[in-house]
C-alpha positions as CSV (number, residue, x, y, z in Angstrom):
1,M,-70.8,74.2,-16.2
2,D,-73.8,76.0,-17.4
3,N,-74.0,73.7,-20.6
4,D,-74.2,70.7,-18.2
5,K,-77.2,72.2,-16.5
6,W,-79.0,72.7,-19.7
7,A,-78.2,69.2,-21.0
8,F,-79.3,67.7,-17.6
9,G,-82.6,69.7,-18.0
10,L,-83.3,68.7,-21.5
11,T,-82.5,65.1,-20.7
12,M,-84.9,65.1,-17.8
13,M,-87.6,66.7,-19.9
14,I,-87.2,64.2,-22.6
15,V,-87.2,61.2,-20.1
16,G,-90.2,62.7,-18.2
17,M,-92.2,63.1,-21.5
18,G,-91.2,59.6,-22.6
19,G,-92.3,58.1,-19.2
20,T,-95.6,60.0,-19.4
21,F,-96.4,58.7,-22.8
22,L,-95.4,55.2,-21.9
23,T,-97.8,55.3,-19.0
24,L,-100.6,56.6,-21.0
25,W,-100.0,53.8,-23.5
26,I,-99.9,51.2,-20.9
27,L,-103.2,52.5,-19.4
28,S,-104.8,52.5,-22.9
29,L,-103.8,48.8,-23.2
30,V,-105.3,48.1,-19.9
31,M,-108.6,49.8,-20.8
32,D,-108.7,47.8,-24.1
33,L,-108.1,44.6,-22.3
34,L,-110.9,45.5,-19.7
35,K,-113.4,46.3,-22.6
36,K,-112.6,42.8,-24.1
37,V,-113.0,41.1,-20.7
38,F,-116.1,43.1,-19.8
39,P,-118.0,44.0,-23.0
40,L,-120.8,46.5,-22.8
41,S,-123.9,44.7,-23.9
42,P,-126.8,46.7,-25.5
43,E,-129.3,45.6,-22.9
44,D,-127.2,47.0,-20.2
45,G,-127.8,50.5,-21.5
46,G,-124.6,52.3,-20.9
47,A,-124.4,55.7,-22.5
48,E,-127.5,55.0,-24.6
49,K,-129.7,54.6,-21.4
50,K,-132.4,57.1,-21.1
């Protein structure tokens, strides 16, 4: 019985970490897509603007 709780906890931890990394990967793809759709032009300034 106690072993089942540990197995369930370990499984939930692995699934949770996998879901987190999958979500972060999807968000990075969305950010890359947005950078390609809306590129930062040099005359806009961005981080270099003073």
